[in-house]
C-alpha distance (Angstrom), angle and dihedral (degrees) to the residues before:
residue distance angle dihedral
M1 . . .
T2 3.82 . .
A3 3.79 133.8 .
V4 3.80 122.7 -135.4
D5 3.81 125.7 -146.3
V6 3.79 130.3 -172.4
T7 3.78 117.2 -167.7
A8 3.81 127.5 -165.4
I9 3.82 92.6 -26.6
A10 3.78 116.3 -177.8
K11 3.81 130.4 172.2
S12 3.79 132.5 176.1
Y13 3.80 133.1 175.8
G14 3.77 105.5 -149.2
K15 3.80 106.3 -50.8
V16 3.78 93.8 -19.0
E17 3.80 112.4 100.4
V18 3.80 108.0 -149.7
L19 3.83 100.0 172.5
S20 3.78 128.2 19.5
D21 3.80 125.4 -165.7
I22 3.81 97.3 -34.6
T23 3.80 112.9 -175.6
T24 3.76 121.5 168.4
H25 3.81 144.3 133.8
F26 3.82 127.6 -127.3
P27 3.83 106.5 -160.6
E28 3.76 119.3 -135.8
G29 3.79 113.7 -90.3
S30 3.84 92.5 12.8
F31 3.78 130.7 129.0
T32 3.80 110.4 -136.2
S33 3.79 125.2 -179.9
L34 3.81 123.1 -152.1
L35 3.80 102.0 -148.8
G36 3.76 128.8 -173.8
P37 3.80 146.4 108.3
S38 3.77 124.3 -77.2
G39 3.78 110.0 -67.7
S40 3.83 95.1 24.1
G41 3.79 92.6 117.0
K42 3.80 100.3 -111.1
T43 3.83 97.2 124.7
T44 3.84 91.5 44.2
L45 3.80 89.2 53.7
L46 3.83 91.1 50.0
R47 3.82 91.1 48.9
I48 3.84 90.4 50.3
I49 3.81 89.4 53.4
A50 3.83 89.5 47.6
G51 3.81 92.8 48.1
F52 3.78 98.1 -117.2
V53 3.85 89.5 114.3
I54 3.79 127.1 38.9
P55 3.83 113.8 -142.8
D56 3.79 120.5 -127.1
T57 3.77 90.1 -131.7
G58 3.81 136.1 -1.7
R59 3.77 138.5 53.2
V60 3.83 138.8 -89.7
T61 3.78 117.7 -154.9
I62 3.82 125.4 -173.4
G63 3.78 108.0 -168.7
E64 3.79 106.1 -37.9
R65 3.81 93.3 -29.9
D66 3.78 125.3 102.1
V67 3.80 104.0 -138.6
T68 3.79 100.0 169.8
R69 3.82 92.3 119.4
V70 3.80 97.6 25.7
P71 3.85 115.0 114.9
V72 3.79 120.3 -112.3
W73 3.82 95.3 -107.3
A74 3.84 92.0 55.3
R75 3.82 97.3 51.3
N76 3.84 98.5 77.5
I77 3.77 94.9 -130.8
G78 3.79 132.2 143.3
M79 3.79 118.8 -143.1
V80 3.81 135.3 -169.6
F81 3.80 119.6 -165.1
Q82 3.78 130.7 -154.2
S83 3.80 90.5 -111.0
Y84 3.86 94.9 49.3
A85 3.89 88.7 -135.4
L86 3.82 94.3 -141.7
F87 3.80 119.5 169.3
P88 3.84 104.3 -113.8
H89 3.86 94.4 -156.8
M90 3.81 93.2 53.5
S91 3.80 128.4 79.8
V92 3.80 119.3 -114.8
A93 3.76 90.9 -102.9
D94 3.81 92.2 50.8
N95 3.80 90.9 48.6
V96 3.77 90.8 52.9
A97 3.82 91.8 44.6
F98 3.80 93.9 52.5
G99 3.78 96.0 92.4
L100 3.80 91.8 46.3
A101 3.81 90.3 52.2
Q102 3.78 89.9 53.1
R103 3.80 88.0 56.4
G104 3.81 93.0 48.2
V105 3.83 95.5 -105.3
K106 3.84 108.6 139.7
G107 3.77 142.6 146.2
E108 3.79 121.9 26.2
P109 3.85 95.5 -11.6
A110 3.84 88.3 55.8
R111 3.77 92.9 45.8
R112 3.82 91.3 52.6
E113 3.83 92.4 49.6
V114 3.81 91.7 47.5
Q115 3.77 91.8 50.7
R116 3.82 90.7 48.3
A117 3.82 91.4 52.2
L118 3.83 93.6 45.4
D119 3.78 90.6 48.3
M120 3.82 90.3 51.4
V121 3.82 90.4 56.1
H122 3.83 92.6 42.8
L123 3.79 94.6 -111.4
G124 3.81 98.9 110.5
G125 3.78 94.9 135.5
F126 3.79 98.0 43.6
G127 3.77 101.0 76.6
T128 3.83 96.7 111.7
R129 3.79 96.5 48.9
K130 3.79 125.6 98.9
P131 3.83 121.1 -123.3
K132 3.83 92.0 -110.0
Q133 3.83 88.4 62.3
L134 3.78 91.3 60.2
S135 3.80 133.8 80.8
G136 3.78 121.3 -115.3
G137 3.79 91.4 -99.9
Q138 3.83 92.0 49.2
Q139 3.79 90.8 49.8
Q140 3.78 88.6 52.8
R141 3.82 90.0 53.0
V142 3.78 90.0 51.5
A143 3.81 89.2 53.6
L144 3.77 89.4 50.6
A145 3.80 91.9 48.1
R146 3.83 89.6 52.0
A147 3.79 90.1 50.8
I148 3.79 95.9 51.1
V149 3.81 100.7 35.5
T150 3.83 91.9 87.1
R151 3.82 90.3 55.3
P152 3.81 94.1 -120.2
S153 3.80 124.1 -163.9
V154 3.79 92.7 -130.2
L155 3.83 134.7 25.8
L156 3.81 117.3 -147.6
L157 3.81 119.6 -167.0
D158 3.83 121.7 -170.0
E159 3.85 107.0 -162.4
P160 3.82 90.5 -52.7
L161 3.82 95.1 170.3
S162 3.80 100.8 45.6
A163 3.83 94.8 97.1
L164 3.81 93.6 56.0
D165 3.79 126.2 91.7
R166 3.79 118.9 -110.3
R167 3.83 97.0 -93.7
L168 3.80 94.5 46.3
R169 3.76 90.6 44.2
Q170 3.81 91.1 55.3
E171 3.79 90.8 48.0
M172 3.78 92.4 49.0
Q173 3.77 91.6 49.3
V174 3.81 88.9 60.7
E175 3.81 91.2 45.5
L176 3.78 93.7 46.6
L177 3.79 92.1 51.6
R178 3.80 90.8 47.7
I179 3.78 92.1 51.0
Q180 3.76 92.5 47.4
R181 3.78 92.5 50.0
E182 3.78 93.4 46.8
S183 3.79 94.3 46.8
G184 3.82 95.5 40.5
L185 3.79 90.6 -143.6
T186 3.75 120.3 162.0
T187 3.80 99.1 -115.7
I188 3.81 130.6 -163.5
F189 3.79 114.2 -169.2
V190 3.81 126.6 -168.4
T191 3.79 116.3 -152.1
H192 3.82 140.9 147.8
D193 3.84 90.3 -157.7
Q194 3.82 109.5 102.6
E195 3.79 95.8 -164.0
E196 3.77 91.8 50.2
A197 3.84 92.0 51.3
L198 3.79 92.6 48.7
T199 3.80 93.2 46.6
L200 3.78 98.7 48.6
S201 3.76 108.5 31.1
D202 3.75 138.8 92.1
K203 3.81 86.0 -165.1
V204 3.81 133.4 15.6
A205 3.78 122.1 -154.4
I206 3.83 112.6 -161.8
L207 3.79 114.6 -153.2
D208 3.78 128.3 -162.6
R209 3.77 125.7 175.7
G210 3.79 93.9 -19.1
R211 3.84 98.2 -45.2
I212 3.76 134.2 97.0
V213 3.80 103.1 -121.0
Q214 3.81 94.9 -178.2
I215 3.76 138.4 -1.6
G216 3.79 128.1 -175.6
A217 3.80 146.5 99.4
P218 3.83 115.1 -36.2
T219 3.79 91.8 -108.8
E220 3.80 91.1 50.7
V221 3.79 97.9 49.9
Y222 3.79 92.9 43.8
E223 3.81 100.2 40.6
R224 3.83 96.7 37.0
P225 3.80 109.2 30.3
R226 3.77 113.2 -179.0
T227 3.78 99.5 -154.5
R228 3.79 138.7 32.5
F229 3.83 88.8 -114.5
A230 3.83 93.1 54.4
A231 3.81 91.5 46.4
E232 3.81 93.3 49.6
F233 3.79 96.7 42.0
L234 3.80 93.4 53.0
G235 3.77 94.7 52.3
D236 3.77 146.8 -61.8
T237 3.81 115.7 -29.2
N238 3.76 137.9 -179.2
F239 3.82 112.2 -135.9
F240 3.80 127.4 -160.0
T241 3.79 122.9 -173.1
G242 3.76 121.0 -165.1
T243 3.77 144.6 117.1
V244 3.82 131.9 -80.6
A245 3.79 113.7 -100.5
D246 3.78 120.9 172.4
G247 3.80 97.5 -31.3
R248 3.83 96.2 -41.0
V249 3.77 136.3 79.8
S250 3.80 114.0 -108.9
L251 3.80 116.9 -152.8
R252 3.86 124.9 -155.6
N253 3.82 90.9 -109.4
G254 3.81 90.9 60.0
M255 3.78 97.7 -101.3
R256 3.84 115.5 140.6
I257 3.77 114.7 -155.7
A258 3.81 125.3 -164.5
T259 3.79 125.1 -148.2
A260 3.80 129.6 -174.1
S261 3.83 89.2 -142.6
P262 3.80 122.7 92.8
L263 3.78 115.5 -91.1
P264 3.82 131.5 -156.4
A265 3.79 123.8 -111.8
N266 3.81 124.1 -57.7
G267 3.80 112.9 -72.9
A268 3.80 95.0 26.2
P269 3.84 116.6 131.2
V270 3.81 116.1 -114.4
T271 3.79 136.8 -179.7
L272 3.78 118.2 -152.1
A273 3.82 128.7 -162.9
V274 3.80 127.2 -154.4
R275 3.82 123.7 180.0
P276 3.82 114.4 -127.3
E277 3.82 93.6 -123.9
K278 3.80 91.0 56.6
I279 3.81 92.5 64.5
T280 3.80 120.0 86.2
V281 3.82 116.8 -147.7
A282 3.82 120.3 -160.5
T283 3.74 139.8 156.5
R284 3.82 115.6 -86.4
D285 3.82 93.3 -104.8
A286 3.81 95.1 53.9
A287 3.79 118.4 113.3
P288 3.83 113.8 -106.0
E289 3.80 117.7 -108.1
D290 3.80 119.6 -120.4
G291 3.79 115.6 -98.3
L292 3.82 96.8 15.3
T293 3.75 95.1 111.7
N294 3.80 96.4 158.8
R295 3.81 103.4 86.6
V296 3.83 130.2 169.1
E297 3.76 132.7 165.7
G298 3.78 125.4 -134.4
A299 3.78 146.1 133.3
I300 3.80 133.6 -95.7
I301 3.82 110.5 -105.9
A302 3.82 97.2 172.4
S303 3.82 136.8 14.1
L304 3.81 124.5 -168.2
Y305 3.78 118.6 -167.3
S306 3.84 117.7 -157.5
G307 3.80 102.9 166.0
T308 3.78 105.4 -105.1
A309 3.79 94.8 30.7
L310 3.80 143.0 33.2
T311 3.77 131.4 -147.3
Y312 3.79 118.1 -153.5
E313 3.75 131.5 -170.1
V314 3.78 114.0 -156.8
D315 3.79 131.5 -171.8
A316 3.80 114.8 -147.8
A317 3.81 114.8 176.0
G318 3.79 90.8 -34.5
Q319 3.78 94.3 -47.2
R320 3.81 112.0 120.9
F321 3.86 116.2 -141.2
K322 3.81 130.4 -170.0
I323 3.80 116.8 -156.4
F324 3.83 131.4 -175.2
A325 3.80 114.7 -153.3
Q326 3.80 135.4 177.1
N327 3.78 115.7 -114.3
R328 3.80 98.4 -110.9
D329 3.81 103.3 129.9
A330 3.80 127.0 84.7
R331 3.80 89.4 -131.1
P332 3.80 119.4 32.5
L333 3.75 116.9 -140.0
A334 3.79 113.8 -90.7
R335 3.78 138.4 -149.4
G336 3.76 109.6 -71.0
D337 3.80 96.9 23.9
E338 3.81 112.4 138.1
V339 3.82 110.8 -127.4
T340 3.77 145.8 172.4
L341 3.78 119.9 -129.2
S342 3.80 119.8 -156.2
W343 3.76 137.0 174.5
S344 3.79 141.9 163.1
P345 3.82 124.7 -94.9
D346 3.83 85.4 -130.0
H347 3.80 88.2 68.6
T348 3.81 94.6 49.8
V349 3.81 106.8 94.3
P350 3.83 124.9 -169.8
I351 3.82 110.8 -137.8
E352 3.76 141.1 -178.3
D353 3.81 105.2 -93.9
A354 3.82 94.9 -147.5
P355 3.79 117.8 159.3
């Protein structure tokens, strides 16, 4: 297992700055997702680590070795692309063996390594087939086998699941995580899918306009977003902007919201974020739950039923709330119902209200 470090990486194409002063550490044996919208720089960063792109400034280190100017073939990495890039005229076994052949490994040693890789991706009996005889998920496994057959130090994945339908994608997420855990490879995964990043990763790095705005464990970046961008990109969020007044945040409509996080001095502006699933919605006559000291009254203005869950929109003194609720009641709340919303100060997170 080998760690990867990038230090002060910057890259521009003409006057367009793609990456700016990126410094981060990918621990050995970890699974880290680079998450961000199109144009955020995540794929460029992956390609710099791979060696396909040379940075304008900065350094890439794999283990103890500075590889910033080392060609792709000499970095001992495995890479899987979005398109799989399998050779259609070759058998599965020959596709997997291609990287070994480039390194001069042939004959029985190559056959053993190919079988080991195919067994790891649960395709041990598929070696004689051609790619066109395989499903999309199976082709993806062949691409993974080809990437790991050379026993690389690092596995780089560039949106490898984006071409699959939802069911296959979910199956491959499970398989990908299993393979990574069994191999112990330091893995860096590019995706724009928030759920995928949260499901698979030990760490998630959120990129915006060429910068890492937050990096941490999935629970950390989701539960405690630092910026408005991070909060919005990782899912739906309710935002409240007001000023600090005696340990709470006072909104213009008169609401006073408590947070368990430290606040600046009285009079300072603050933006708070609360995830929709953290808010409890109940009829006005329902008994309050312990610990949910933030309480506001409003009315349902929209109700969306999706089987196992419900999404409500509530107006409370001009403040619009979105709430996610499990479908537990015999009759879901309906438009016009008067309700009480409540949530814990622990789930009220101060953020940077950057544009």
